[in-house]
C-alpha positions in Angstrom: -35.3 -41.1 -149.8 -32.0 -39.4 -150.9 -32.4 -41.9 -154.0 -36.3 -40.8 -154.7 -34.5 -36.6 -154.7 -32.1 -38.0 -157.4 -35.2 -38.6 -159.8 -36.2 -35.2 -159.4 -32.9 -33.5 -160.5 -33.6 -31.4 -163.7 -30.1 -29.5 -163.9 -26.7 -31.5 -162.8 -24.0 -29.9 -161.2 -20.9 -30.3 -163.1 -19.9 -34.3 -161.7 -16.3 -34.6 -160.8 -13.9 -38.0 -162.0 -12.2 -37.8 -159.7 -14.3 -36.8 -156.5 -16.3 -40.7 -158.4 -12.7 -42.4 -157.7 -12.2 -40.8 -154.6 -14.9 -42.4 -152.3 -14.7 -45.6 -154.1 -11.0 -45.9 -153.4 -11.5 -44.3 -149.6 -14.9 -47.1 -149.2 -12.5 -50.1 -150.3 -9.9 -48.8 -148.5 -12.0 -48.2 -145.2 -13.1 -52.6 -145.9 -9.9 -53.8 -146.4 -8.2 -52.3 -143.5 -10.3 -52.7 -140.6 -11.7 -56.4 -141.9 -12.1 -58.5 -139.1 -13.5 -62.2 -138.2 -16.4 -60.5 -136.4 -19.5 -60.8 -138.8 -21.6 -58.3 -137.2 -18.4 -55.9 -137.8 -17.8 -56.6 -140.8 -21.5 -56.2 -141.7 -21.5 -52.4 -140.1 -18.0 -52.2 -141.9 -19.9 -52.6 -145.1 -22.4 -50.0 -144.5 -20.3 -47.1 -143.9 -18.5 -48.3 -146.7 -21.9 -47.7 -148.8 -22.2 -44.9 -147.2 -18.5 -43.3 -148.3 -19.4 -44.1 -152.1 -22.7 -43.2 -152.1 -20.7 -39.4 -151.2 -19.4 -40.0 -154.7 -21.9 -41.0 -156.7 -24.4 -38.5 -155.6 -25.6 -35.9 -157.7 -26.6 -32.1 -156.7 -28.7 -29.5 -159.1 -32.1 -28.5 -159.2 -35.1 -29.1 -159.4 -38.8 -28.0 -160.1 -39.4 -27.1 -156.4 -35.8 -26.8 -154.4 -32.1 -27.3 -154.0 -30.7 -30.6 -154.1 -27.0 -31.1 -152.3 -25.5 -33.6 -149.9 -27.2 -33.6 -146.4 -31.0 -31.7 -147.7 -33.6 -32.7 -146.2 -37.4 -32.3 -146.1 -38.1 -28.5 -147.2 -34.4 -27.4 -145.9 -33.2 -26.3 -149.1 -36.7 -25.1 -150.9 -36.4 -22.1 -153.5 -38.6 -20.7 -150.4 -36.5 -20.8 -148.2 -33.3 -18.2 -149.8 -33.7 -13.8 -151.0 -31.7 -14.2 -153.6 -30.8 -16.2 -156.2 -27.1 -14.9 -158.1 -26.0 -16.5 -161.3 -22.5 -15.4 -162.9 -20.8 -17.1 -165.7 -17.1 -19.0 -164.9 -14.3 -20.2 -166.7 -15.6 -23.6 -166.0 -19.3 -23.0 -166.9 -22.2 -21.3 -165.0 -21.2 -20.7 -160.9 -24.8 -20.2 -159.1 -25.0 -19.0 -155.2 -28.8 -19.3 -152.6 -28.2 -16.0 -150.3 -30.1 -16.0 -147.1 -29.7 -13.6 -144.5 -30.5 -16.6 -142.1 -29.0 -18.8 -143.1 -25.8 -17.3 -145.3 -25.2 -18.9 -148.8 -23.6 -21.9 -151.0 -23.1 -22.3 -154.2 -23.3 -24.9 -157.2 -21.3 -24.7 -160.5 -22.9 -26.3 -163.4 -22.2 -27.4 -167.1 -25.5 -25.3 -168.7 -25.2 -21.9 -169.7 -26.1 -19.0 -167.7 -29.1 -18.5 -170.5 -30.2 -21.5 -169.3 -29.8 -21.6 -166.0 -31.5 -18.8 -165.5 -34.4 -19.3 -168.1 -34.9 -22.0 -165.4 -35.1 -20.0 -162.3 -37.2 -18.3 -163.9 -40.2 -20.5 -164.9 -39.4 -22.3 -160.9 -38.6 -19.8 -158.5 -41.0 -18.1 -156.4 -42.3 -14.7 -156.7 -40.1 -13.2 -153.3 -37.6 -14.7 -154.4 -34.9 -12.4 -156.0 -32.8 -13.7 -159.7 -29.2 -11.3 -159.9 -26.5 -11.9 -162.5 -23.6 -11.1 -160.3 -23.1 -7.4 -161.6 -26.9 -6.7 -160.6 -25.7 -8.1 -156.8 -22.6 -5.8 -156.3 -24.6 -3.2 -157.0 -27.1 -4.4 -155.0 -24.3 -5.0 -151.8 -23.2 -1.9 -152.3 -26.1 0.0 -151.6 -27.4 -2.3 -148.9 -23.4 -1.5 -147.4 -24.4 2.3 -147.7 -27.4 2.6 -146.3 -25.9 0.0 -143.4 -23.5 3.2 -142.9 -26.2 5.7 -143.0 -28.5 4.1 -140.7 -25.2 3.6 -138.3 -24.3 7.1 -138.7 -27.7 8.6 -137.4 -28.3 5.9 -134.5 -24.3 7.0 -133.4 -25.2 10.9 -133.9 -28.1 10.8 -132.1 -26.3 9.2 -129.1 -23.6 11.4 -129.5 -26.1 14.4 -128.6 -28.4 12.9 -126.5 -28.8 16.2 -123.6 -27.7 13.8 -121.2 -24.7 13.1 -122.7 -22.8 16.2 -122.6 -23.0 16.7 -119.3 -20.8 15.6 -116.1 -21.2 13.1 -113.2 -22.4 16.2 -110.9 -24.0 18.1 -113.1 -26.5 15.0 -113.9 -27.1 14.7 -110.4 -28.4 18.2 -109.4 -30.4 18.3 -112.4 -32.4 15.3 -110.8 -32.1 16.9 -107.6 -33.9 20.1 -109.1 -37.2 17.9 -110.7 -37.5 16.0 -106.7 -37.4 19.9 -105.4 -40.1 20.6 -107.7 -42.5 17.9 -106.7 
């Protein structure tokens, strides 16, 4: 399944030669340090070493319908699951952040220009996902924060101004007895 996803990649993330070397060295060290005379144990060891090495060789990136990352399964990384996709030009290329109200966010870095990546998203993102630049995201977040502060202030004002709130405990009880006497 992961290798099928690799064929779907249309824009690949930046690859780190250091990461590849570390993963391969770790895999070789696992085999060298834990090799034994037991054939079954060695088979398990080789499988584990292959898994460790594959982390270094596995590429992340963008496909037509989803983000392909380590551990992405089935439809868990489909574009429609995100609320916002934020692109930002950085020194090393372009950083893309996938943001969701439910599941937080994560970022990937690409060698391609921000214009190329934005064009790809314009063609492939569903209508419900907002494509933002870093500047647009900052403005949107500050508006959201201000709206949250106003909503919380209104809630606190409603709580503070409740008729029952400003009475002493014996005054609250007296009101109840007056209500019961009228019945």
